[in-house]
C-alpha positions in Angstrom: -1.4 -11.8 2.9 -2.7 -8.6 1.2 -1.4 -5.5 2.9 -2.4 -1.9 2.3 0.3 0.6 3.2 0.4 4.4 3.3 3.8 6.1 3.3 5.3 3.1 1.4 7.3 5.3 -1.0 8.9 7.3 1.8 12.2 6.9 3.6 11.0 4.3 6.2 8.3 2.8 3.9 10.7 1.7 1.2 12.5 -0.5 3.7 9.3 -1.9 5.0 8.1 -2.7 1.5 11.3 -4.4 0.7 11.1 -6.5 3.8 7.4 -7.5 3.4 7.7 -8.2 -0.4 10.6 -10.6 0.5 8.1 -12.5 2.6 5.8 -13.1 -0.3 3.0 -10.7 0.7 0.9 -8.8 -1.9 1.4 -5.1 -1.2 -0.8 -2.2 -2.1 0.9 1.2 -1.6 -1.3 4.3 -1.4 0.5 7.1 -3.3 -0.1 10.7 -4.4 1.2 10.0 -7.9 1.4 7.4 -10.5 4.0 4.5 -10.2 4.6 1.4 -12.3 3.6 -2.0 -10.7 6.6 -4.1 -9.7 6.2 -7.8 -8.9 4.0 -8.2 -5.8 3.7 -4.4 -5.3 0.8 -2.4 -6.7 0.5 1.4 -6.4 -2.9 3.0 -5.7 -3.0 6.7 -6.6 -5.6 8.4 -4.4 -6.6 12.0 -4.0 -5.4 13.5 -0.7 -8.8 13.8 0.8 -9.9 10.2 0.2 -10.8 8.1 3.3 -7.9 5.6 3.0 -9.3 2.9 5.3 -12.9 3.1 4.2 -14.6 -0.2 3.8 -14.8 0.4 0.0 -11.0 0.8 -0.3 -10.3 -2.2 1.9 -12.7 -4.5 0.2 -11.7 -3.3 -3.3 -8.2 -4.6 -2.8 -9.1 -7.5 -0.5 -6.6 -6.4 2.1 -6.0 -8.4 5.3 -3.9 -5.8 7.0 -3.5 -2.0 6.9 -0.2 -0.3 7.8 0.0 3.5 8.3 2.7 5.7 9.6 0.1 7.9 11.4 
């Protein structure tokens, strides 16, 4: 499953990412900065005012699920 996650580099998000990547999901983490891809995890640097769950962002990364801490 392709999953888009906000807050994935924070305290709780890191544990969630570790758990989901262990289940063989493809993860896309929205970040404020640049990170290096690691295995099944891709980092998406987006400006703060970007509409994260817009149809354009979801379709670009072909995400099946979206997880947000808000």
